[in-house]
N, C-alpha and C positions, 0 to 999 in steps of 0.2 A: 427401439434407440433407447440408448436413457442419455442418460441427466446428470456429466457430474461434475457437483458445486467442492469447487480444487479453492484452499486457505494453509497463508504459507504467512511465514512472521523469523525473523532473523536471530532474536534468539529469545530465549526463554525467560528472558526480564519483561517481553513483548507479552501478548494474549491474542488467541485467534478472535474471542469473543465479539471485539467490535465487525469481526469483516464477519463472522458467521450472521448474525445478526441484517447486515445488511443486502446475503445473498437468501437469506428466510423471509426480510422485507422486498424484495426482488421477483424472489418467485413467487409469491399470493397473492404481490398485483398482476402478474400477463398466468395469474395461473394455470404455474406449469411446481412439474416434481423433481425433489434430489432423485434421485432410485438411489446417486450412492453418495459416501463424502469424504475428499480428501486432502490431508490435513500435515502438519511437516511446522516444525522448525528450526532448518539450515540457514544457513547464508546462501543465496540466490550465487554470491561469489562459486560458490564448491559444482561442480561437473554434476552435469545433467545424471550419468550412472552412478551417484549416488546419494540422488537424488527417491524421493517418492515420486516424482515431475514424473523422470524418467521409465521410471515402472510402464505408472501411468499412460504413458504413448501409447507404449507399445501395445497393450490393452486396448487400444478405443477402437472399435468398430465402428463403416460406417454408417455414418446420416446419427452419433452419438454426439451431445452438444455439454461443453466443455467451458464452464461458469467461473472468475475469477472476478472479483471483488473492481479488478485495476489489472489491466495489460501490464503494470513494471511487479506487480504477486509471479506472476511465471519466471520474469527475465528483471535480470537490472542492461545487461549490454541491446546494443543494436544484435550485434549479432545473432546470438542464442536468442534473443524474442525473433529473431526472423526462421533460426531456422527452426525452433518448433514449433513455428503459426503453417512454416513450410511440411511435415513432418502431419501437423491436423487437417489442413486442408489435400496431403496427398493422400491422406486414409476420408477424404469425401468424407470430411467432419467437423461440425462449427465451433468455432471461439468464439461469448461472448463475456463485456463485460458491462457494468454494470453502470459506475463511474463516466464511465467515456462513453455506455452506449454501440457499445459495438458490438457489429451480427454479422460476421467475420465467416467466409464462405468462401469456395476454392473459385474464384473468378477473378478478373484480377484491375479491380476495382477495390474487392478485399484487401491484394496484396502491396499495392501501392496505399492505399489505407496505413493500412500494419507498417510499411518501409515507417511513410511523414510521421506518424506518430510514436512511434518509435525511434525513430535521430532524433526529435524537436522533444522529446524524457531525456534523453540522454543530453542530451546540450544544453537541459535546460539543471538539467539541477550537476552538470559541471558547471553554470552558471551561476546558481546559490552558494556553489563550497566558499567559489573562488569571492562573493557577493560577505560572505560573512567574514573569513577569515581577514578580510580588505578592512573590513568593518571597530573590527579585533585589534586589527592591529591600529586601527589609526588611534580607536579609545584610547590603547596604550597611552598610544606617545603625545598625546595630549598630560598624561598621568591621571583621568584619572580611572577612581576602579571599577571595574565591573562589578556589578550584581546592585541589592533595593539598599536603599542604605539604608545606617540603624534603628531612624523612628521608625515609632511605634505604629503599624498597618497593620489592617483589616486582614488577611489571609484571604477569605470570601472577597471581599468587596477588594481585593489588589486581583485574582484574577477573576473574575468579574468585568473591571473595570477591561483585562489583557486576553476576555473573551476570543477574542478575532486571531492573535498571535497563539495558544494557543489550543483553538484549530488545526489553522494552518501546519505547525509545532507533528496537530494529532494526523495530518493528509502526509507532512510526506513521512509518515514513519516513527519519530518521535514516540520512549514507551514514557510509558504511564510516570519511572525512577525518572527520567528527561528533563522529563517537562518541570517535573514538581522541584530539579537541582537545580533549571535555569532559571525558573520561577525564584528559591527562594521559600516551600514550602513542605509540608510533607507528602509525603502518597498521599491519602489513607485525606486528604486533601482536596486533592488534585482529585483519584478518588470518586465522591463526593459530586464536587462541582462537572464530574463530564455526564455520571449519570441524572443528573438535575438536568441538564444540558440537552439530554438522552442522544449525547454522541457515544457512546458503550452500553 
């Protein structure tokens, strides 16, 4: 039996460090050793055969455990996630996730749970995208200028006051560069803040 830690980000502007830290902490708490790490920087929209995950799925053996921080790291679309899970379950492998605390094996409950989560995740992403676009359009329609006022404000204080928003962006996969642009601060300021909060 082998335990494989899978890490993925969509672009080179993102880092795998946060995901790796989460998996290391998870395995430490559960007294598990990760035998192999598979890391890649590629969009989940790319076909599986062009991703390292595709090769990994071919190499998995019965009783292996594939661990990821969350199920969306495996794939973005409902159908792709289901195909990946089906491949693992048919090979008698387990899929574990840290954030959702899933332990998916070859049983009907796991399959139903995986289907429900992937469907809910896809719907949620679409709703978030639609709400964001609508909110921006409404703000522009009122003539308000997007972004923070020109008045001087402590950048450190600005991030502290918006810690919840920063954490949400980080959890949604925003790069630190994009967070910095959104919050109108330097990326180094964001990096220091995330380290201080223990989020990376």
